[in-house]
C-alpha positions, 0 to 999 in steps of 0.5 A, a space after each residue: 659191844 661184841 656178840 657172843 661167839 658160839 661154841 662152834 666159832 670158838 672150835 675151828 682152831 682147836 680141829 686144825 691142831 688137832 689135825 696136825 697132831 694126828 698127822 705127824 702121829 700117822 707119817 710116822 707109824 708109816 713111815 716105821 712101817 716102810 722103813 722096817 719092812 724093806 730090810 726085811 723083805 731084803 733079808 728073806 729074799 737073800 734067803 730065798 735066792 742063795 736057797 735057790 742058787 744051792 739047789 741049782 747047783 745040785 745038778 752039776 755033775 760033781 765028777 767033773 774035774 777038780 779044775 773045772 767043777 768050782 767054775 760050773 757051780 760059781 756060773 749057776 750060782 751067778 745066774 740064779 742071783 743075776 736072773 732074781 728081782 733084785 736090782 743089781 746095787 742092792 746085792 753083794 756077796 763077798 760074804 765071810 767065810 762060814 766058819 773055820 771047821 772046813 778049808 772054804 775055796 771062795 768061788 770064782 769070778 767073772 768081774 762080779 763078786 763072788 757069791 759063795 764058799 766051796 769046801 772039799 769033804 774028803 769021804 775015802 781015797 776017792 770019793 769028794 764030797 763038796 760044800 757049798 756056801 752061798 751068801 748074798 748081803 748089802 750094807 744098810 748104813 745111813 751114810 756111805 757109798 750109794 750101793 752101801 746106804 739105806 734104801 729108805 733113809 734113816 730118820 732120827 726123831 727124839 734120839 730113836 733112828 728109824 729103822 734101828 737095825 741090828 749092826 757089827 762092828 758099827 756096819 749094819 749088814 743085811 744077809 741071807 745064806 744057806 749051806 748045802 752038801 752037793 
């Protein structure tokens, strides 16, 4: 005749099942926090670096020749972007033009992406004021080349993607931009 089992002995397997279920939920929550924090960090960093680059361009004398001024502004902007904490493959330029109200010209580049646009506003026969638009972006897709893929892989669970980010034309693009009058 078998001995009667105590309630403690009958509960041993239930603890393992509860732990497995709670660990899965805990892992999903932790992954969601990390997966959403990286795109948010990139967006804030792109905004901060673009603002810093625009502020650095203010020190360039706008009285320089019209052919030299964009090159020096582009060098200042590129230098600030290069000195940021972002790895080179996490940041890209070549953003779309900001608006059609002005005639924007892409900043000249030396073998790298253009980080902005420059437009001239005529204030009189001899006065010109420049607008500088600095923009940093990075594609953040599930698939594609390494420099366009999400930093943390997108997790698909029950038809829901983590992180689920807004997209334009089927591509997720993280962007930060600043426009300033020089």
